[in-house]
N, C-alpha and C positions, 0 to 999 in steps of 0.2 A: 700396594704397599704404602704405608703412611710414614710421615716424619716421626723418627724415634730418637731417643737419647739413651745411651748405655753407659754403665760404669763397670769396672772389673768385678764388682760383687754380683753382677748379673750373669757372669760367665760360669759355666760348668767346666772347670779346667780338668782335662784328662791327658794322660800321657800321649805325647806326640806320636802319630802312627809310624811304625817301622823302626822304633828305637827303644832302648831300655834305660836311658839316662833320666835324670830328674829335670825333664823339659816337658812342660804342659801347655796345651792350647785349649781355647774355648771359643767356638764360633757363636756369634750372636745373630748374624745374618748369613745365610748361605742358600744353596739351591732349593731348600725347602720353603723359602720365603718368596721366591719368584723374581728376585733381583739378579743382576748380571755378575755381581761380585760377592766374595766372602769377606766378612768383617769380623774381627775377634781380638782376643788378647792372648798373650803368651807369657809364661813365667819360666825363667831359666835359673836354676839353682847355681851356686858358686861352682867353679871348676867343671863346667859341662862343655862338651864339644859335640856338634851335630854336623855331619857332612851330607849334603843333599844335592842331587841333580834337579835343578828347578824345572818342574813340569808345568808351572804357571808363572806369570809375572807377579812378583810379590813386593809390596811396599811395607816396610817395618818402621814404626815410630818408637823410639826408646823413651819410655816414661820414667823409669827408675833404673839405677845401676849403670853398668857399662858392659859392652860386648864388642867383639871384633868380628868382622866378616871378611873372609879371604876368598879370592878366586884366583884363577891362573894369572890374571893380569895385575892384581893389586890387593892390598889389605886396607880396610878402613876400620877405625875405632869410633864407636858412637856412644854418646851419653844422653842424658835427659834433654829432650827437645830435638834430637837429631833424627833424620830420616834416612833410611838405607833402601835403595832400590836394587832388587835382585831379578835380573831378566830371565825369562823362560829360556831354557837351554844351557844356562851357566851352571857349573858345579861350584857350590859355595861351602865353606866351613864356617859355622857360627860358633864362637867360643866365648865363655865368660871366665873371669878370674875370681878374685876373692868375694866380690859383692853380689854376683849374679845380676839378673836384669828382669824387668817387667816391660813388655812391649805391647803395642797395638799393631794390627796388621790389616791390610786389604790385599786380596788376591783377585786376579782375573785370568782365566775363569775360576770356577770353584775348585779349590785344591782337594777337597774330600772326594770329588768324583774321580780324580786321577789316582787316588790311593786305595780304591776299592779292589 
């Protein structure tokens, strides 16, 4: 694998697996490329909620908008430039309000493998 640069226009955003809301993800690097992590972008429309038992360690960087991430122990609100870490095994709820959000993410290991 070589050094690469990506932007959100490079991502083919598709509906996030296992849900029917307006939440879309697009992997740019994943198991097909031979690296150990998945890297991609996410787009959350306004007023969306996604609850997920984390099957992988997930790092999400908010690029635009705002969202909140709730777990049993705490709730954090994140905006542009903020990073949210969601550890494997934690059940989280990601929610947007009026403006939605655009994120970048890195997971370990590859999340698509656990959603097959």
